[in-house]
C-alpha positions as CSV (number, residue, x, y, z in Angstrom):
1,M,-88.9,-45.8,27.5
2,R,-86.5,-48.0,29.9
3,N,-87.3,-49.3,33.2
4,L,-84.7,-48.6,35.8
5,Y,-84.1,-51.2,38.7
6,I,-81.6,-50.3,41.4
7,V,-79.9,-52.9,43.6
8,T,-77.6,-51.8,46.4
9,H,-75.3,-54.4,48.0
10,P,-76.3,-56.4,50.9
11,E,-74.4,-56.8,54.1
12,A,-70.5,-56.2,53.7
13,T,-67.7,-56.4,56.1
14,H,-67.7,-52.6,56.6
15,H,-71.0,-52.8,57.8
16,V,-70.3,-55.2,60.9
17,E,-66.8,-53.5,61.4
18,N,-68.7,-50.2,61.8
19,I,-66.7,-48.6,59.2
20,V,-67.8,-45.9,56.8
21,G,-68.4,-47.9,53.4
22,G,-67.5,-45.0,51.0
23,W,-64.4,-45.9,48.8
24,H,-63.4,-48.6,51.5
25,D,-63.2,-51.9,49.4
26,S,-64.8,-54.3,51.4
27,A,-66.5,-57.6,50.7
28,L,-69.6,-59.2,51.5
29,T,-70.2,-61.2,54.3
30,P,-71.4,-64.7,54.4
31,R,-74.9,-63.1,55.2
32,G,-74.5,-60.6,52.2
33,V,-73.7,-63.4,49.9
34,K,-76.8,-65.2,51.0
35,D,-78.6,-62.3,50.9
36,V,-77.7,-61.4,47.1
37,G,-78.4,-64.9,45.9
38,R,-82.0,-64.2,47.2
39,I,-81.9,-60.8,45.5
40,A,-80.7,-62.5,42.2
41,A,-83.4,-65.1,42.3
42,T,-86.1,-62.3,43.1
43,L,-85.2,-60.4,40.2
44,G,-84.8,-63.5,37.8
45,D,-88.2,-64.5,38.8
46,L,-89.6,-60.7,38.5
47,L,-88.1,-60.1,35.1
48,S,-88.5,-63.5,33.5
49,G,-89.5,-63.3,30.0
50,S,-89.5,-59.4,30.2
51,L,-85.9,-59.0,29.1
52,P,-85.0,-58.4,25.4
53,D,-83.1,-61.2,24.0
54,G,-79.7,-60.4,22.4
55,D,-80.4,-56.9,21.5
56,G,-78.0,-55.1,24.1
57,G,-81.2,-53.3,25.3
58,T,-80.4,-54.5,28.7
59,L,-77.7,-53.0,30.7
60,L,-76.1,-54.1,34.0
61,I,-74.1,-51.5,35.5
62,S,-72.0,-51.5,38.6
63,S,-69.5,-49.6,40.8
64,D,-66.2,-51.5,40.5
65,L,-66.1,-51.9,44.4
66,R,-65.8,-55.4,45.6
67,R,-68.9,-55.6,47.5
68,T,-70.8,-54.2,44.3
69,R,-68.8,-56.0,41.8
70,Q,-69.8,-59.3,44.2
71,T,-73.6,-58.3,44.1
72,A,-73.6,-57.5,40.2
73,E,-71.8,-60.8,39.4
74,T,-74.4,-62.8,41.1
75,I,-77.1,-61.0,39.3
76,S,-75.4,-61.4,35.8
77,D,-74.8,-64.7,36.4
78,R,-78.9,-65.3,36.9
79,L,-79.9,-63.0,34.3
80,G,-77.2,-63.7,31.7
81,L,-76.1,-60.1,31.6
82,E,-72.9,-58.6,30.9
83,I,-71.5,-56.3,33.5
84,T,-70.1,-52.7,32.9
85,F,-67.7,-51.7,35.6
86,D,-67.9,-48.0,36.4
87,P,-65.4,-46.3,39.2
88,D,-67.5,-43.1,38.6
89,L,-70.4,-45.0,40.5
90,R,-68.5,-44.7,43.5
91,E,-69.5,-42.2,46.2
92,P,-68.1,-38.4,45.3
93,L,-65.4,-37.4,47.7
94,L,-66.1,-34.1,49.0
């Protein structure tokens, strides 16, 4: 059995510019960068000691859009995990 933690990116430029996100490749705002730092710290505290060491059993998977890359990279730095970027995690085009 695995635990699944889902984290959404915090505030990005498309939010403050009133643009629909979707495939728009926006960056985190300064507020978003600050918030993702707090998210990563909270995850680090929450998961401290519960992540398996070196067995490859812990996955960090992210969309390849800039705002989600920034979010995943901050979490990766805090938790010491490798990231898999997957463009299939973008919102589906209808």
